[in-house]
Structure formats: structure tokens, C-alpha cells
C-alpha positions in Angstrom: -4.7 7.2 -35.4 -6.6 10.4 -35.7 -6.3 13.3 -33.3 -9.5 12.5 -31.4 -8.4 9.0 -30.6 -5.0 10.2 -29.5 -6.6 12.7 -27.1 -8.8 9.9 -25.7 -5.8 7.6 -25.3 -3.8 10.3 -23.5 -6.7 11.2 -21.3 -7.1 7.5 -20.3 -3.3 7.3 -19.6 -3.5 10.4 -17.3 -6.5 9.0 -15.5 -4.7 5.7 -15.0 -1.7 7.6 -13.5 -4.0 9.6 -11.1 -5.6 6.3 -10.0 -2.2 4.7 -9.4 -1.0 7.8 -7.4 -4.2 7.8 -5.3 -3.8 4.0 -4.5 -0.2 4.5 -3.4 -1.2 7.4 -1.1 -3.7 5.3 0.7 -0.8 3.5 2.5 0.5 6.8 3.8 -0.5 8.6 6.9 -0.1 11.9 8.6 0.1 11.8 12.4 -1.9 8.6 13.1 -0.6 7.1 16.3 -0.7 3.7 18.0 0.7 2.8 21.4 1.7 -0.4 23.3 2.4 -0.9 27.0 4.7 -3.9 27.3 4.5 -6.2 30.3 7.1 -8.6 31.6 7.2 -12.2 30.3 9.3 -15.3 30.8 10.2 -14.4 34.4 11.8 -11.1 33.5 11.4 -7.6 34.9 11.4 -5.9 31.5 8.6 -3.4 30.8 8.1 -0.6 28.3 6.0 1.9 26.4 6.1 2.3 22.7 4.5 4.9 20.3 4.2 4.4 16.6 3.5 7.7 14.6 2.8 7.5 10.9 4.7 10.1 8.9 4.0 9.8 5.2 5.3 6.4 4.1 7.5 6.1 7.2 6.7 5.3 10.9 8.5 6.9 13.8 8.9 4.5 16.6 9.7 5.9 20.1 10.0 3.8 23.3 11.1 3.8 26.9 12.1 0.5 28.6 13.2 -0.7 32.0 14.3 -4.0 33.6 16.5 -4.9 30.6 19.9 -6.6 30.9 22.4 -3.7 31.7 24.7 -2.5 28.9 23.2 -4.9 26.4 21.2 -5.2 23.2 17.8 -6.9 23.0 15.9 -7.9 19.9 12.7 -5.9 19.2 10.0 -6.9 16.7 6.4 -6.4 15.8 4.7 -9.9 16.0 1.8 -11.2 13.9 -0.8 -11.7 16.6 -2.1 -9.2 19.2 -2.0 -11.8 22.0 0.5 -11.6 24.9 -1.5 -14.0 27.1 1.1 -16.8 27.2 3.7 -16.6 30.1 6.5 -16.7 27.5 4.6 -14.5 24.9 4.6 -17.3 22.3 0.9 -16.5 21.8 2.1 -13.4 19.8 3.2 -15.9 17.0 6.1 -15.0 14.6 7.3 -11.7 13.3 4.8 -9.6 11.3 5.7 -10.5 7.7 2.9 -9.6 5.3 5.1 -9.9 2.2 6.7 -13.2 3.2 10.2 -12.0 3.1 13.2 -13.5 4.9 14.3 -12.1 8.3 16.9 -9.3 7.9 18.2 -5.9 8.6 15.4 -3.4 9.2 14.8 -0.8 6.4 16.9 -2.9 4.0 13.9 -3.9 1.8 14.9 -7.5 2.5 13.3 -8.1 5.9 10.1 -8.8 7.7 7.9 -5.7 8.1 8.1 -6.4 11.9 12.0 -6.4 12.0 13.2 -3.4 14.0 16.7 -2.4 15.2 17.8 -3.7 18.6 17.2 -1.8 21.8 20.4 -0.7 23.6 20.2 -0.5 27.4 22.3 1.6 29.7 24.2 0.5 32.9 20.9 0.5 34.8 19.0 -1.7 32.3 17.0 1.3 31.0 16.7 2.4 27.4 15.1 5.1 25.2 14.5 4.2 21.6 13.8 6.2 18.5 13.9 5.0 14.9 12.2 5.8 11.6 11.1 2.7 9.7 9.1 1.8 6.6 7.3 -1.3 5.4 4.3 -1.2 7.7 1.3 1.1 8.4 -0.4 2.5 11.5 -3.8 1.1 10.7 -5.6 -2.3 10.7 -5.0 -3.0 6.9 -2.9 -5.8 5.5 0.4 -4.0 6.3 -1.1 -2.4 9.5 0.3 -3.0 12.9 -2.7 -2.0 15.0 -4.1 -5.1 16.7 -0.7 -6.9 16.6 1.9 -7.1 19.3 5.4 -5.7 19.9 7.9 -7.9 21.7 11.3 -7.4 23.4 13.6 -10.4 23.3 16.4 -11.3 25.8 19.2 -11.4 23.3 20.3 -9.2 20.4 18.9 -9.8 16.9 21.7 -10.9 14.6 19.6 -9.8 11.6 20.6 -12.9 9.6 19.5 -16.1 11.4 16.2 -17.5 10.0 13.4 -17.1 10.8 13.8 -14.6 13.7 17.4 -13.5 14.3 18.3 -15.8 17.1 17.2 -13.2 19.7 16.2 -15.7 22.4 13.2 -15.8 24.7 10.5 -13.1 24.7 10.9 -11.0 27.9 8.2 -8.3 27.3 5.1 -8.1 25.2 2.4 -5.5 24.5 -0.7 -5.1 22.3 -0.5 -2.3 19.7 -3.6 -0.2 20.0 
């Protein structure tokens, strides 16, 4: 191969690398936010507010909840559909899972994008929540959570039972906007 052809081949390789980096950065964000106000479902008194803030390839999730079972853990997930209209929130469908993975421990790489750590309540049934996660985006794209719902379940997620962690009825639900 002569020098001219080698230079062209190297130039094309570098251009391909820049294209790959540019495509990867499209699924990163800086400061984009989405919120959800959760309303009670399934006869519970559970309510909450959640904020999702995109930070590079991670998302910071902050929440405040009330009306939970005192001194307990509750499952907490992003669900596929942005529909909380059913009295038991089944209208939200299953966990958000764009890569069709098994249910599992959040941030393990082997879980649904919508799998999040349990909420832990205090003696009064209140909870604050803060966790940094990856595997989803704060937009409306294929891995985006905007337009979907976030759900609190009555029982803790065991992170292993399929398809949803055996976390029981849906006790609060909110649309992510």
C-alpha cells in the first residue's frame, strides 16, 4: 500500500471513531430534568414527588414520599406506559425494559432499565430517596423515561423473582413529565 492510500485509510478510521464518539454522546445529558407526582392507588395513602436529573451517562433520582408502611421497604420502578388511570395502576404495564433483560439488581448491568433500589420508610411512613442510576435517559427516545410512569409497590423488591421482583400491589403511581 502506498503512502497516499495509508493516509486515506487512517483518515477514514479517525472519522469513523469521531462518528462513534458522537453517537455515544447523544445518549448523555447535562442537567435535563423530569418530574413525577405520585398519587395513591390500590386503596393506599402513599404519595410522592420524584425528580430525575440527567448527569452525563447517569441519572440522579431524588424523591420524597409519605403514607408508606412504617419502617419498611417498598419496591420502586419506572414502568413502560405513562398511564396511571387504573385504580390499581396496572395501566402502567410492566417495568420499563428497552433491552429485554431479566429483572435484577439496579446498576448491575443485568436488570431492567426501570429497576431501582427499594424505598426505605421511617417510623412515620415517610421517606427521602436519592440514588444515581444508569441504563435510561431523561428524554423521549428509546431508552427515555419521559412519558412513562414511576410506581411504588407495597412490598420490597427481592431483585431476583421474575418478572418484577415479587414487590406486590402498586400503591402509588405518577406520570414522568
